[in-house]
Every structure is written in structure tokens, then in C-alpha cells.
C-alpha positions as CSV (number, residue, x, y, z in Angstrom):
1,M,0.0,-0.1,0.1
2,E,1.2,3.3,-1.0
3,N,2.2,5.3,2.1
4,C,1.0,9.1,2.8
5,F,3.6,10.1,4.9
6,N,6.6,9.1,2.7
7,M,6.8,13.0,1.4
8,T,9.7,14.2,-0.9
9,P,10.3,17.6,0.6
10,L,9.9,21.3,-1.4
11,C,13.1,22.1,-3.0
12,P,14.6,24.0,-0.1
13,D,15.9,27.6,0.0
14,A,19.0,29.0,2.0
15,N,16.9,31.9,3.1
16,N,13.7,30.0,3.8
17,T,13.1,26.7,5.7
18,L,10.0,26.2,4.3
19,G,10.7,26.2,0.6
20,T,10.1,27.2,-2.9
21,V,6.5,27.5,-4.2
22,C,5.9,28.3,-7.8
23,I,3.0,29.7,-9.3
24,F,2.1,30.1,-13.0
25,G,-0.4,33.0,-13.9
26,T,-0.3,36.6,-12.2
27,G,-4.4,37.1,-12.5
28,D,-6.2,38.1,-8.6
29,F,-5.7,34.7,-7.1
30,G,-2.4,33.8,-8.0
31,R,-1.1,37.1,-6.8
32,S,-3.4,36.7,-3.7
33,L,-2.1,32.9,-2.9
34,G,1.5,34.2,-3.7
35,L,1.0,37.2,-0.9
36,R,-0.3,34.2,1.5
37,L,2.5,32.2,1.0
38,L,5.3,34.9,1.5
39,Q,3.7,35.6,4.7
40,A,3.6,31.8,5.9
41,G,7.6,31.9,5.2
42,Y,7.5,30.4,1.7
43,S,9.7,31.7,-1.2
44,V,7.5,32.1,-4.3
45,V,8.5,32.5,-7.9
46,F,5.8,33.4,-10.5
47,G,5.9,32.3,-14.0
48,S,5.4,34.6,-16.5
49,R,4.9,35.2,-20.3
50,N,6.2,38.7,-19.5
51,P,8.4,38.5,-16.5
52,Q,9.7,42.3,-17.1
53,N,6.2,43.0,-16.2
54,S,6.1,42.7,-12.3
55,S,4.9,45.6,-11.1
56,L,1.4,44.3,-9.3
57,L,2.8,41.2,-7.8
58,P,3.9,40.9,-3.9
59,K,7.0,42.3,-2.9
60,G,9.8,39.7,-2.4
61,A,8.2,37.1,-5.2
62,Q,10.6,36.1,-8.0
63,V,9.3,36.6,-11.8
64,L,11.0,34.4,-14.1
65,S,9.8,32.6,-17.3
66,H,7.8,29.4,-17.3
67,V,10.6,27.2,-17.9
68,E,12.8,29.0,-15.3
69,A,10.0,28.9,-12.6
70,A,9.2,25.2,-13.3
71,Q,13.1,24.4,-12.3
72,T,12.9,26.1,-8.9
73,S,10.0,24.0,-7.2
74,R,8.7,21.2,-7.2
75,V,5.0,22.2,-6.4
76,I,3.4,24.4,-8.9
77,F,0.0,26.1,-8.6
78,I,-1.7,26.5,-12.4
79,A,-3.6,29.5,-12.0
80,V,-4.8,29.7,-15.3
81,H,-8.2,28.9,-16.9
82,R,-8.5,25.9,-19.0
83,E,-8.5,27.4,-22.3
84,N,-4.9,28.7,-21.7
85,Y,-3.6,25.0,-20.6
86,E,-2.2,24.5,-24.3
87,F,0.6,26.5,-23.4
88,L,1.9,24.1,-20.9
89,S,2.0,21.3,-23.6
90,A,5.7,23.1,-25.0
91,F,7.5,22.6,-21.6
92,S,5.9,19.2,-20.5
93,Q,9.8,18.0,-19.9
94,E,10.0,20.6,-17.5
95,L,7.4,19.9,-15.5
96,A,7.2,16.0,-15.6
97,G,7.3,14.4,-11.9
98,K,6.3,17.8,-11.2
99,V,3.4,18.3,-8.6
100,L,0.8,20.5,-10.6
101,V,-1.8,22.1,-8.5
102,D,-5.2,22.8,-10.7
103,I,-6.9,25.4,-8.7
104,S,-9.5,26.3,-11.6
105,N,-13.5,26.6,-12.0
106,N,-15.8,26.8,-14.5
107,L,-18.8,29.0,-15.3
108,R,-21.5,26.0,-14.9
109,K,-21.7,22.8,-13.8
110,N,-20.5,20.0,-15.9
111,Q,-18.9,22.5,-18.3
112,Y,-16.9,19.9,-20.0
113,P,-17.0,16.0,-20.5
114,E,-14.0,15.5,-18.0
115,S,-13.0,17.9,-15.0
116,N,-10.2,20.4,-15.8
117,A,-7.9,18.8,-13.3
118,E,-8.2,15.2,-15.4
119,Y,-7.8,17.2,-18.5
120,L,-4.8,18.7,-17.5
121,A,-3.5,15.0,-16.7
122,K,-4.4,14.1,-19.8
123,L,-2.2,16.9,-21.2
124,L,0.5,16.4,-19.2
125,P,0.5,12.4,-18.5
126,Q,4.0,12.7,-16.9
127,A,3.2,15.4,-14.1
128,N,1.4,14.7,-10.9
129,V,-1.8,16.8,-11.0
130,V,-4.0,17.4,-7.7
131,K,-7.2,19.4,-7.7
132,A,-7.3,21.5,-5.0
133,F,-7.9,25.7,-3.4
134,N,-10.6,26.1,-6.1
135,T,-13.1,26.8,-3.1
136,V,-11.3,29.2,-1.5
137,S,-11.4,33.1,-3.2
138,A,-9.1,35.3,-3.5
139,W,-10.5,37.9,-1.2
140,A,-10.4,35.9,1.4
141,L,-6.7,35.0,1.0
142,Q,-6.6,38.5,0.6
143,S,-8.0,39.9,3.8
144,G,-7.2,37.1,6.0
145,S,-10.3,36.6,7.3
146,L,-10.6,32.9,6.4
147,D,-13.7,32.2,8.5
148,A,-16.0,31.9,5.4
149,S,-13.8,29.6,3.4
150,R,-11.1,28.2,5.3
151,Q,-12.0,24.7,4.0
152,V,-9.6,23.2,1.0
153,F,-10.4,20.5,-0.8
154,V,-7.7,17.9,-2.1
155,C,-8.3,15.1,-4.5
156,G,-5.3,13.6,-6.5
157,D,-2.6,10.8,-5.9
158,C,-1.5,10.1,-2.2
159,E,2.3,11.5,-2.0
160,S,1.3,15.0,-4.2
161,K,-2.0,15.1,-2.1
162,Q,-0.1,15.0,0.8
163,M,1.9,18.0,-0.1
164,V,-0.6,20.4,-1.2
165,M,-2.5,19.2,1.9
166,D,0.9,20.4,4.1
167,I,0.9,23.9,2.3
168,A,-2.8,24.3,3.0
169,R,-2.5,23.8,6.6
170,S,0.5,26.0,7.0
171,L,-1.5,28.9,5.4
172,G,-3.8,28.5,8.3
173,L,-6.5,26.3,6.3
174,I,-8.2,23.5,6.9
175,A,-7.5,20.5,4.2
176,L,-10.1,18.0,3.3
177,D,-8.9,14.8,1.8
178,Q,-11.6,14.0,-0.8
179,G,-10.0,10.7,-2.5
180,S,-8.2,10.3,-6.1
181,L,-8.4,12.7,-9.0
182,L,-11.9,10.9,-9.9
183,A,-13.2,13.4,-7.3
184,A,-12.3,16.9,-9.1
185,N,-15.6,17.0,-11.2
186,E,-17.4,17.2,-8.1
187,L,-15.2,19.4,-6.6
188,E,-15.4,21.9,-9.5
189,N,-19.0,21.8,-9.3
190,Y,-19.0,22.7,-5.7
191,P,-18.4,26.4,-5.9
192,L,-21.2,26.6,-8.4
193,Q,-23.5,25.5,-6.3
194,L,-25.8,28.2,-4.5
195,F,-27.0,27.1,-1.4
196,P,-28.0,23.6,-2.0
197,L,-29.4,22.3,1.1
198,W,-31.3,25.3,1.7
199,R,-33.1,25.0,-1.8
200,L,-35.8,22.7,-0.3
201,P,-36.3,24.4,2.9
202,M,-36.8,27.5,0.6
203,Y,-39.2,26.3,-1.6
204,I,-41.4,24.9,1.8
205,A,-41.1,28.4,3.1
206,T,-41.9,30.4,0.3
207,G,-44.7,27.8,-1.1
208,L,-46.3,27.9,2.7
209,T,-46.1,31.7,3.4
210,A,-47.6,32.3,-0.2
211,A,-50.7,29.5,0.3
212,F,-51.4,30.9,4.0
213,F,-51.6,34.0,3.0
214,I,-53.7,34.2,0.1
215,Y,-56.3,31.4,2.5
216,C,-55.9,34.4,5.5
217,V,-56.6,37.2,2.9
218,L,-59.3,35.3,1.7
219,T,-61.2,34.3,4.9
220,D,-60.2,37.5,6.6
221,V,-60.1,40.5,4.1
222,V,-62.0,39.7,1.7
223,Y,-64.8,37.8,3.4
224,T,-65.5,40.7,5.5
225,F,-65.6,42.8,2.7
226,V,-68.0,41.0,0.9
227,T,-70.3,40.1,3.7
228,E,-70.2,43.3,6.0
229,G,-68.8,45.9,3.2
230,K,-65.9,46.8,5.8
231,N,-62.4,47.1,4.3
232,I,-59.8,45.9,6.7
233,S,-57.2,45.4,4.6
234,Y,-54.8,47.4,6.9
235,R,-54.9,44.0,9.0
236,I,-52.9,42.7,5.9
237,V,-49.5,44.1,7.3
238,V,-49.4,42.9,11.2
239,S,-52.6,40.8,11.9
240,I,-52.0,38.5,8.9
241,A,-48.6,38.1,9.3
242,N,-48.2,37.7,12.8
243,T,-50.6,34.8,11.4
244,I,-48.9,33.3,9.1
245,F,-45.6,33.2,10.8
246,P,-46.1,30.9,13.6
247,I,-48.2,29.0,11.4
248,V,-45.1,28.5,8.9
249,S,-42.9,28.0,12.0
250,L,-44.6,25.4,13.6
251,I,-45.2,23.0,10.3
252,M,-42.0,23.5,9.6
253,L,-40.5,22.4,12.9
254,A,-42.9,19.1,12.5
255,L,-41.4,18.6,8.8
256,C,-37.9,18.5,10.6
257,Y,-39.4,15.5,12.9
258,L,-41.6,14.0,10.3
259,P,-38.8,12.3,7.7
260,G,-37.3,9.9,11.3
261,V,-40.6,9.3,11.8
262,I,-41.2,7.6,8.8
263,A,-37.8,6.3,8.3
264,A,-38.4,4.4,11.3
265,I,-41.8,3.6,10.2
266,L,-40.2,2.2,7.3
267,Q,-37.2,0.4,9.1
268,L,-40.3,-1.7,10.9
269,Y,-42.2,-2.6,7.5
270,N,-38.8,-3.9,6.1
271,G,-37.6,-5.6,9.5
272,T,-33.9,-4.1,8.6
273,K,-31.9,-1.3,8.4
274,Y,-29.8,-2.6,5.6
275,K,-32.6,-1.4,2.5
276,R,-32.0,2.1,1.3
277,F,-34.3,5.1,1.8
278,P,-36.1,6.5,-1.1
279,N,-34.5,8.8,-2.7
280,W,-36.8,11.6,-1.7
281,L,-36.8,10.9,1.9
282,D,-32.8,10.8,2.1
283,K,-32.7,14.6,0.3
284,W,-35.6,15.6,3.2
285,M,-33.2,14.0,5.9
286,L,-30.4,15.4,4.7
287,C,-31.7,19.1,4.9
288,R,-33.6,18.9,8.1
289,K,-31.4,21.2,10.1
290,Q,-32.0,24.1,7.5
291,L,-35.8,23.5,7.8
292,G,-35.1,24.0,11.8
293,L,-33.4,27.3,11.3
294,V,-35.7,28.8,8.5
295,A,-38.4,27.6,11.2
296,L,-36.7,29.3,13.8
297,A,-36.5,32.5,11.6
298,F,-39.9,32.6,11.4
299,A,-40.4,31.8,15.4
300,F,-38.3,35.4,15.7
301,L,-40.4,37.0,13.4
302,H,-43.5,36.1,15.1
303,V,-42.2,37.1,18.3
304,L,-41.0,40.7,17.1
305,Y,-44.4,40.9,15.8
306,S,-45.8,39.9,19.1
307,L,-43.8,42.9,20.6
308,V,-45.6,45.7,18.7
309,I,-49.5,44.5,18.9
310,P,-50.1,46.8,22.6
311,I,-48.6,50.2,20.6
312,R,-50.6,49.3,17.5
313,Y,-53.2,52.0,16.5
314,Y,-55.7,49.5,15.6
315,V,-55.1,47.9,19.3
316,R,-55.3,51.0,21.3
317,Q,-58.4,52.4,19.5
318,R,-60.3,49.2,20.2
319,Q,-59.3,49.4,23.8
320,N,-60.1,52.9,24.3
321,I,-63.6,52.4,22.3
322,Y,-64.2,49.3,24.9
323,T,-63.2,51.1,27.7
324,I,-65.3,54.1,27.1
325,S,-68.2,51.7,26.3
326,L,-67.8,50.5,30.0
327,V,-67.8,53.7,31.5
328,K,-71.1,54.6,29.5
329,D,-73.1,51.9,30.6
330,N,-71.3,51.9,34.1
331,K,-70.3,48.1,33.7
332,T,-67.4,46.6,35.9
333,L,-66.0,43.5,34.4
334,T,-65.4,40.5,36.7
335,F,-62.1,38.7,37.3
336,D,-62.1,35.5,34.9
337,S,-60.4,32.8,36.8
338,A,-60.6,30.6,33.8
339,M,-59.5,33.0,31.4
340,S,-56.5,34.0,33.8
341,W,-55.2,30.3,33.4
342,R,-55.8,30.3,29.6
343,S,-53.9,33.3,29.1
344,D,-51.0,32.5,31.5
345,S,-50.8,29.0,29.9
346,F,-50.9,30.2,26.7
347,Y,-47.8,32.9,27.2
348,T,-45.8,30.2,28.9
349,L,-46.4,27.6,26.4
350,G,-45.1,30.0,24.1
351,I,-42.1,31.2,26.0
352,L,-40.8,27.7,27.1
353,G,-41.2,26.5,23.5
354,F,-39.3,29.3,22.0
355,G,-36.8,29.2,24.8
356,L,-36.0,25.3,23.3
357,Y,-36.2,26.7,20.0
358,V,-33.4,28.8,20.4
359,L,-31.4,26.3,22.0
360,L,-31.8,23.8,19.0
361,G,-30.6,26.7,16.6
362,I,-27.9,27.3,18.8
363,T,-26.7,23.6,19.1
364,S,-26.7,23.3,15.0
365,L,-24.1,25.9,14.8
366,P,-20.9,23.9,14.1
367,S,-19.0,25.7,16.9
368,V,-21.2,24.6,19.3
369,S,-22.1,21.4,17.6
370,N,-18.2,20.0,17.9
371,M,-18.0,20.6,21.6
372,V,-20.5,18.4,22.2
373,N,-20.7,14.4,21.7
374,W,-22.9,12.7,19.6
375,R,-25.5,11.7,22.7
376,E,-25.6,15.0,23.9
377,F,-26.4,16.5,20.2
378,R,-29.1,13.4,19.8
379,F,-30.4,14.5,23.3
380,V,-30.9,18.1,22.5
381,Q,-31.7,17.7,18.7
382,S,-34.1,14.4,19.2
383,K,-35.5,14.7,22.7
384,L,-35.6,18.2,23.6
385,G,-36.8,19.2,19.6
386,H,-39.6,17.0,20.1
387,I,-40.4,18.5,23.4
388,T,-40.4,22.0,21.5
389,L,-43.1,20.8,18.6
390,L,-44.8,19.3,21.5
391,L,-45.3,22.8,23.7
392,C,-45.3,24.9,20.4
393,T,-48.4,22.5,19.4
394,A,-50.0,23.3,22.7
395,H,-49.2,26.5,22.4
396,T,-51.3,27.1,19.5
397,L,-54.2,24.7,21.3
398,V,-54.7,26.9,23.8
399,Y,-54.7,29.8,21.7
400,G,-57.4,28.0,19.8
401,W,-59.2,26.4,22.8
402,N,-62.9,26.5,21.8
403,K,-63.2,28.6,18.5
404,F,-63.2,25.4,16.3
405,L,-66.7,24.2,17.9
406,Y,-68.1,28.0,17.1
407,L,-69.5,27.7,13.1
408,S,-68.8,31.5,12.7
409,R,-65.1,30.6,13.0
410,Y,-65.8,28.8,9.4
411,K,-65.8,31.8,7.2
412,W,-67.0,30.2,3.4
413,Y,-66.6,26.9,5.7
414,L,-63.2,26.8,5.4
415,P,-61.6,26.3,9.0
416,P,-59.4,28.8,10.9
417,A,-56.1,29.0,9.9
418,Y,-54.7,27.7,12.8
419,V,-56.8,24.7,12.7
420,L,-54.8,23.8,9.4
421,S,-51.2,24.4,11.3
422,L,-52.1,21.6,13.6
423,I,-52.9,19.3,11.2
424,V,-48.6,17.9,10.3
425,P,-47.8,18.5,14.3
426,C,-50.4,16.1,15.5
427,I,-49.7,13.8,13.4
428,V,-46.0,13.8,13.9
429,L,-46.7,13.8,17.9
430,V,-49.1,10.9,17.5
431,L,-46.8,8.8,15.4
432,K,-43.9,9.4,17.7
433,L,-46.2,8.7,20.7
434,I,-46.7,5.2,19.1
435,L,-42.9,4.2,18.3
436,I,-41.7,5.5,21.8
437,T,-44.0,2.6,23.3
438,P,-41.8,-0.3,25.0
439,C,-42.8,-2.9,22.7
440,V,-42.3,-0.5,19.6
441,D,-39.4,1.1,20.5
442,R,-37.6,-2.6,21.3
443,V,-38.0,-3.3,18.2
444,I,-36.9,-0.4,16.3
445,T,-33.4,-0.6,18.6
446,R,-33.1,-3.9,17.7
447,I,-33.0,-3.4,13.7
448,R,-30.8,-0.3,14.0
449,Q,-28.0,-2.7,16.3
450,G,-28.3,-5.0,13.0
451,W,-31.1,-7.1,13.6
452,E,-33.1,-8.7,11.0
453,R,-36.3,-10.4,10.6
454,K,-35.9,-13.8,9.5
455,S,-38.7,-13.6,7.0
456,V,-37.0,-10.5,5.0
457,H,-35.7,-11.7,1.6
458,D,-35.1,-10.0,-1.5
459,R,-36.6,-10.5,-4.9
460,S,-34.5,-13.3,-5.7
461,G,-35.4,-15.0,-2.6
462,Q,-32.0,-14.8,-0.8
463,P,-32.1,-13.0,2.8
464,L,-30.7,-9.4,2.9
465,I,-27.1,-9.1,4.3
């Protein structure tokens, strides 16, 4: 087996213990990378078609012709576009045995039949091509604030790859081994993706928001205008918005835990954990974190909108009118103990649910999740997560109380919006309650530990392994 740790050192320099690194290309990325390498203690040599024009290059770097520069170092960063790779063929003998680091990206995904790195390897078969640094921006290298892009994905043959990973670590970056050069196509597509795991949650959030906005406007503003002739469109800005936000938040929180319930049911049905889930369920489970964070954002909006309720003109006007009517009629309100219990329970459940909601969001941050072990993380995200869903569902139930019993609440025979928001959470909670019963939970635990039902066979009649 090839030993990844038997490395050939970079060419030593008399004044620099880290050695010399060569860069082909004097564009933004090449200059930024050269500056970072110089700051890390490397000697940097640029290969250029016009060595005399070096005014923009970092101070301390050498500028030579491509052939001369290639002779100074074993590691050469190719900071040019794929369209310009052909010039390298002219001095392929000087590049034989060199480690060529391809840092290029394309304008769109799968733009060429093979990856740029594989194309470079075919063009220069005697060189060792490594794909790396294509996910780090020139701006991040220049500014030094690398928090947004500290990860460097590296793929290639073992020894060459290890040399490049050592360079990345010396620059304060996190080098991640992605395997052979066959992974280069995936690495080149990675920077072209725009929030891939956030797309489904954003589509769901947008769809739910639009659907409930239309529903609430229809059952509130349009219904009142048609039946009573009153224009209450001003309620769209705050009242209807503050109805939609908690509904979307609650449904999306339930959608975070629904795929886990479905997965457990499928494992029970199949009697094994060695059968793949459907692709749609895999994609759903991969974006649960993003679903939860979007749900938390809607919960925050609900809290902020609720805080402005007492200072709204509409609310103050109604309170003033009601108070004046009591004075005119010489009436006194009696204390309603049941209403007090209901309102206090409503606020308490909301505060507790939101507090745990925030805790779930905090533990989703990488800086926090890396500080806890898997059991602690699972306790917070699973057990406390289901408790959060229970508290938020109870918060909504107390809000609705017995309103669903009155026909006047069903405008145009449509149920109140909060009733619709309870469907998915209640389904998740009921199914989860069934799954955690001792008799069912015992079977699921055994299946996840590797036990299989004896009658489980594949289509050919052979037992699954």
C-alpha cells in the first residue's frame, strides 16, 4: 500500500526553511495566493510570459519565465483558465514529475466532458496533477479573514496530495482529503452551487407563506368586505403576517421530525436497516437542519411582531372604544379565573417553546455542535426537539381553545388557519408517541443494532445481508 506520509520535501531554499513554491499565473488569485505563501514563510516564484512586468506582484516574489520558474520548485500552482492550458505542452519535459495544483473553476456545472484537473492530467501525463484551492476565494486570501472559506478540498495521488495539504495547513486552512482525481469534477461543481441544502427548505417556506397568505386574506379581509362591506385591508401588514409566521414555523418544525418518523416506520416494515430509503426521503433528511433554522427565523418574526401589538393604533383604538363603552354603560368587568389560566398558560407555553427553539438553533451551529459528543447532540436535537414541538403545538391549541366549535369561525365553510397548522404537528406527535412505546421502541432499537427479521428476503429469494 502506498504510504501517504512518505513525502518528498519541497525544494529547500537557503533563506527559507519551508522551501519554494511556483505559481503559473499573475491574476487576482495567483497574486493573492503568492502573498499568503510569502506571509507563511515560503519563497514564491511566479512563471509569467512577460517576466519584466511584475509591478502588481507581491513584494519579495521572484518573476521568471515559465521554464525557469518550473525548475525552482516541485509544486506548481496552475492559476490559469482551462482554455489556456495548451501553452503548458510546450515545456512538458520541464514539468515531468512536478506536482501541478489545478485551482481552476468553470462558469457552469459539468461544462466539459471531463474535469479540468483530469484534462490537465491527460495533457501532461508525466506530471502529478492535484485538484485543490478552487473553493477558496482570492478575496479571502487577501483579507486574511478566512472564516467563510477555510476548507480546502484536495484530491489526487497520495504523495502529491499530502504535499499540497501540508501547504494548505501552513496557510491556516483546513485541508480535507477527497480521494483520487476522479473526485475533481465534484470539487469543480461545488463552488457553482448556490445554497444546495437550503433550496428545499426555502421552497417549502415560500410555498407555505404564499398559501397561507392567500388563505388568510380570503377568510379575513375578502370575507369581511363581501359580507359586511368593511375594508380591513390594514390587517394584512401586521395581523395577518403575525398569523402566517407562527403557522409556517410550526409546520416546518414538524417537517424536521416527520422524516425520522417515516424512516423508523420503514425500518419496522422492512425488518432491517440495510435497505436504502427512497431518494426523496434521503434528500429530506439531509436538509433537516436547514428546515429547523428557517423555522426558527419565522418564530423570531412571530415574537417580534407580537411585541408591537400593544402599541398598534388599531389595538389602542379598540381598547379605548371598549373602555369608553364600559364607562358609559356603568359596567364593571369581573375577574375571570378561567381566562387568566388560559392566557397565562398560552404565554408560558410560548415562552418555553421559543426558549427550547433557540437552544436547538444554537446547538446547530458548528462551533457549538463540535463541542458536544454525539449522545449530547442527539439528546438536544431529538428529545428536546420533540418537546419543543409538543410545547409549540400546545401553545397553538391553547390559543384556539374551543373556537373551532363555533360555526361563525368557519368563514365560507373554511376552518381557521391555526386549525390547518395543527395537522402535521399532531400527526408527528401521535406517530412518535406510538414509536416510543416500549414494545415498538424495543424492536426499532434491535433493528438499528443490526438485527433482521428472518422472513426478510430480496426479490431473488435470498436473505438480505
